[in-house]
N, C-alpha and C positions, 0 to 999 in steps of 0.2 A: 516904393519905388524907384526905379531905376529907366525910363521910359528911354531914355537915350541910349542908354546900352543894349547892344547885342553878343549875347551870351555865343562861343563860339565853341564845337567840341568837336575831336576826332570821333566817326563813329567805332570804332576800335575800342577806343579810353572808355567810349559810354558804356558798352557792354561788359566792358572787363569791369567798371562799375559796378553794373548792375548785377553781376554775377555772384555777388558778393552778399545780395539779396535772397539767390538757389542758393549759399551755400546754409543758410541760417534755416530754412524749409526743410534739408534734408539732417541736422540736426549735427553740422560739420561749423567749424568754426570760420569765418570771415577767412578768404585768401587758398580755399578749398581750391575750387575752378579756376583759381589763376596757376595754383600749383600743376593742377591735372593740365592746365595747355601747356605750358612751358615741359611737362614730359613731353607730351605730344606730339610738340614741335620741335623737340629732338628727336624721335624717332622717327620723323616726316622728313629732317634732314639727313638722314641714315638711308633712308627709305629711297630718297631721291625722289618724292613728288613732285609734278609742276608745281610751278609757283599759285597757279589759280587754285590746283586741290588744296594746295597747303592755306591757301589765305581761307579757303572756306572749311578747314578742315581747325583754324584758330576760331572762329566762331562755332563754329561745332562742339570743341570743347568746353566751353564758357558758357554754355547755353543748353547745355547738355541735361541739368534738371529742371528745365523751365515746366516743367507739367508735374512736379514733385507733390506742388503746392494739392493738385486735384485729386490726390487718393489720401491727404492728410489727417480729412473726418474721419474717412475707413478706419486706417490702421489706427487710431485713439479708438475709435467705439472697437470694433473686434478683437483689439486686447484690451483694452479697460483700461489704458497706462496712455503715458506722455509720448506721442507718435514723433517728437523727436530722439527720444531715448531707444526705443522701437527701432527706427531708420537707422539710427546710427550703429546700432548693433548689428543690427542687418549685414551692415556693409562688410564684416567680418567674417560673416557665414560662409560655406559654400552651400549656401541652402538648392543647389542641384541634389546634394545628398542627401537620404530623406532622412538618417539619423541626424546629422545636423540640422534640419529644417525642422524636427519635432524638439531637440533641446532647446532650439531659438525660441518655440513657441510655449513652452513648458519656462521658461525663463524669463519670457515677457507676458503672460500673462498674469492680468494683474497683479503686477510686484508689489510687499508690502501689505496685501490686502490679508483679510482674514482667508483660511484655508478653503474654506465652504465657498467664498466667491473665488477664489482664484482655480478652483475645480471646476465652478461654474463654466468661467468664461473658456477653461480649455476644452469643456464641451460642446461647448460653441464653434471653436478653432474646429475640433477635430469633423464637426456638421459639416464643416466647409470645405473641408480636403483641400486636395494640392488645389484644386480651379480658385482657390483664396489666393495664394501667391501671382497663377497668372491673371485674375481679374485687377491685383495689385499694379502688378508690371501694365498689364493692356493698357489701364488707364493713365497710369504715368507715360508713357512713350506716346500713344497714342495723341495725346492731349499736349505733350512737350513737343510732338511735331506741328501740329496745327499752331500753335504758339509760334513755331518759328517760320511758317509760312507767310504766317498775318503779321512780324514783323518784317516779310518781304525777302526773305528766300525762299527759294523753292529748287526742287531736283534735289544734290546731293546732302544738302546741313540738312533740311529736316526725316531725310532720310536716315542718316545719321544716327539722327537723336532717336525717332523711331525703333530703331534696332539695337540700340544702345545694349540689350539686356540680351542677346541672343549669343550661343555658347560657341565654340569651334565643332564644340563634340554633338550639338544639336540638344543638349539640356536645356535651352535656356530660352526667354518669352520675347514679345509675344507670339513668335510667328513659328517658332521650332525651328530657324533657319540652320544649314550647317555647312562646315568649312569656309570656302570660296562665295557658297551664297548671302554668307554676309559681306555688307559694303565694308570695303578697308578702314576707311573713317570709323564705324563702327567697333569695327574691331581694334584700333587705336586710343576711342574714350573709354571702351571695357580695361583693359591696361594701365592706363593713364589712373584713371582715376583709381582704382585696387593699386595702384604702386603707391599712389597718394596718400593713402589710407592707412596702408599697413608702414611705410615709413618713418609717419607723421605720430601714430600712436605708439609703435615699438622698433623704429629707428630702420637704420636701410639694411640692416641682413635680412628683418621681414620681410621688407617691399621683395628685396630678391629671392628670397625663400617663397613665397607665397606665389610669383611669376614661376618661378620653375616645376613647382609644384603644380600648379593648373597649365602648364604647358600642355596642350593636345586636347584639356578638358572644354575648358573657358577661354583660353585664349588660343592663337594663330600661333603653331610651333614657332615659324619663321619670325614672326616681330617679336614673341617673347626671346629669341635670341638676341634679337638685335638688341632687347633691351636690356638683358643679361651683359651683354658685351659693353654695349654704351657708360650701365651702369657700374661697369666694372675698374674705377675707379672712385679713391675719397673724394676729388674735385666734383665730380656727379652732384654729390650730396650735400656739400658745402654749397656750389652756386644752388639747386635746390631750394635749402635753407633761407637764403636771400631774398628770394622770393614770396611778396605778400598781396602788396599793392598795385592797384592798376602798369603805374610806373616802373614796377618790376619788368613786364615786358614789353615794355614799350619798343623795344629793337625786334617786336616781332609784329607789330601794327601790320598789319595788310596796308598796304598806301592804293585805297581804290579811286579809281578817276572821279568818283560822285566828292572826296574832299572831306572840308569839314560842314559840319551840320551847325545849323544854327538855330535859338529858341523855337520857333516855330517848327523846325523839321524834328525838335525831341519830342513834340506834343504825340507823335503817333506813336514812338516807345514808350513813353511813359504810362499811352495809356493801357498797351499790352499790359506792362507790370502790374498798374492798378487791378486788372484782370486779374492779374496771376496774386496779387493779394485777396481779392475778392474771392478766389474760388478754393482759398484755405479751407473756408467754414460755409455749411448752407445759409447759414443766418446772416452774411455778409455778401450774399451775390448783389453786385453793383453799386457794393456801397460806394467804394473810390469812385467810378463811372460819374454816378450823381452827384455826390459831393464836389469833385471837379467839377459838373457842369451846372451847379446852384453859385455855388463861389463865382466861376465866368459870368454866369448872369446876373450876383450880386455889383461883381466889377461895372459891366457895364450900365446895370442902374446909376452906378455911382459917379459916372462920367469918366471914367479912367480910359486912355489910350486901349488901341487892341493888343499893342505888346503887353500892356502888363495884365488888359484881359488873360491871352497866351497864357502870362507868367503863374498866374494865378491858378489857372486851370490844373497847368504841370506840379505846382504844389501840390492841389488836391490830389491828380492823381498818387503823386509818392505819399502824401502825408500818412499812410497807414504801411508803408513799406514793412514796419519795424515788426508787423505782426505774424511776421513771415518767422520769427525768432519766439512767439508766443504758443506756448503747446493746446492743442484744440481740446484736451482735457479741461481747460482754463476758459479758451473762445465758446467752447458748445456748451458750457456747465448748465443746466437749467435753474439751478439755485443760486443761493447768495456765497458773493467769493469770499476766501477765509482773509485775517489781513494778508498773509505770506501769496495768497493765488492775486491781491489786488497789484500787491509789490511788484509779483511779474508780470502783471499784465502792464503796469505803469513805465515798465522799462521800454516797453514800445515805443517810446516817442525818441527817448536817446538812442537806439538801436536804428531809427529813420536817417539819424543824422549821422552817424558811424556809417553806416554802408555807404552814402553817398559824400561823407568828407573829402576822401581823393580826385573826388573829381572837382577840383577847381573852379570852372567856370560854372559848376551848376551851385558851388557853395552857400551863396542867398536863397536861395529858393531851395533846396536841403534842411538849411537853418528852418527858413520859414515853416517849412515843413514840418518840421521836429518839434516846433513851439503850436502844436494845433490843439494841444489841451492846454497852454498857459492862460489864466484869467489877466483880465485887468486891474482887479487885487490882488493880485498875489499870491490866490487861491488855488492855482491851478499845479501842472507841473509838466517836464521837471525840474528846471532850472527856479521856480517861483518868480518870474517875470512879473512885473509890475508897468502897467499905463502905455507909455510909449515904449516900453523895454521890449516890450510883444510887436514882434514885425506888422503891419499893417496885411500882408497879406495871408498872416495867420489869422490874425483877429476875422476876415474874411471868412476863414477857408474854418474856422472853428465855430461861425455860425451857420455855415453849410453843413459840417460834423454834425452838430447840436440835432439841426433840426431831422436831416436824414436818419438820424439813429432814435431818434423819437418815431417817426414815421413809419419805421419799416418793423417788421415781427421780428421779433428775438424768441430766444429758449424761455426766456423765462417771463414774457409777455407778447399780447398782439401789439401791432402798432397802432399810434392813436391818429389821430386826424388831423388834418395840417390844423386846424381851430384851435386842438385840442394840445397839440404842441407849441402852439404859438403861447397859449395862458398858461405853460408851464415855462417856459422861458423867458418870458416878459418880466416878470421878479429881478431877471438876473441883468436884463438891459441898461446898460450906462454902470453898473457896478462888475459883472464879470464879463460880460458879452458887448461887442459892439454895436451901440444906439443907430449910428448911420446903418450898417448893413444889416440889422434886424430890420429897421423899417423898410429899405428894399425891399428885402427877400419876402414881410408879407403881403406888398403889392405886386408882388409876382403874382401871373396862375398857379395853381395848383391842382391835381400836381401836376408841375414841371417834366414838359413832352421834352424826351432824352432826344439828343441828334439823328438822324434817320442813320438803321442800322447797328445803333447800340443797345435797341432793345431786348435781342436775342443772345446778345455775348454773355458767356459765362460757363462756368466750366459742362 
């Protein structure tokens, strides 16, 4: 614990760091949103957007995928595959063309499975027709806009996210807007992310080619021309290649009057990202929210300061951030995981730290969050820490996490009563799990009521 320390962080840096988690949700490597942001801000400079609009564009570019976890379970279920693989493949498809959309569906319907299983999956997809794509985009974009509003923006930023997948020729979703009906920020978002993906996967020529090919269909012709002019040099792509972590775009950070945020100010943002994680699977609705709340109640019962209660709550909100990088084919599997699937599931703890690591001010909380599966006897993961090597915040979150996991429904079993959960946890107390934290938890009223307003939060 570090009660005397105040964590301070620039809100622009915080959102840039957390955008790395959204990259994972879409099957992209961390840094995709940061690079898309860099591209979009170059376009904003050439377009001579007003400073206030450019500041809002910065956040819209980083939060463009805020709603993507909300359709992950549908993608995995409808295609019978890894949602990350299907989403990553879709990013290279001109899905407004029926022929390409059909090829995408055939390619991603239960890949690697027996022919009869693949055929069955294709029949189910064909039954959904064009409405399937519309529904997936609608869920993603409307949820994304809601999240952005929850983070404190109104007007142009959530509107930009809502209309991310609208196309210049009217073939996009969710509203079929056309031409200048589409907000300028949405037009920049779509072009920037598409150019980044084709550049990263196939190189500069591919990025320029896709923008030229979709000029006037997907992309605003004048905006496409600005990109093609700006990118017509080796220097553009050399500079893009150097962009990765949040500090790569530090020179683009909006300098808002609100200034730096401290630990308590980060609570709200952390809570929203906990909701994003929880929305990925129907089986984890409110898990991060409840875990954070239980952890804070335990901390209060242990006599911790309000500062440390806030810190452990943030740790709880962030603890499963890495699960955005785990396929729903694993998260929602009704049966026992294979050894390989278990290994892929356990990667989420390390991913949590990798997402947050660039945010130096929050690194102690990031490390604690990534240690929530460590156990006092060294039997946990991902570092096999023992005893006092396990951060005290992680010890408290671990008890809260286990309790909530046991008392919530899962695809393979119904949730236990608190008494059943305590009985199952008790043999591990003092061996794997913190004894003091467990004793405080058993003395709390159950079920613990969530703070006012959280009961209705979810996908």
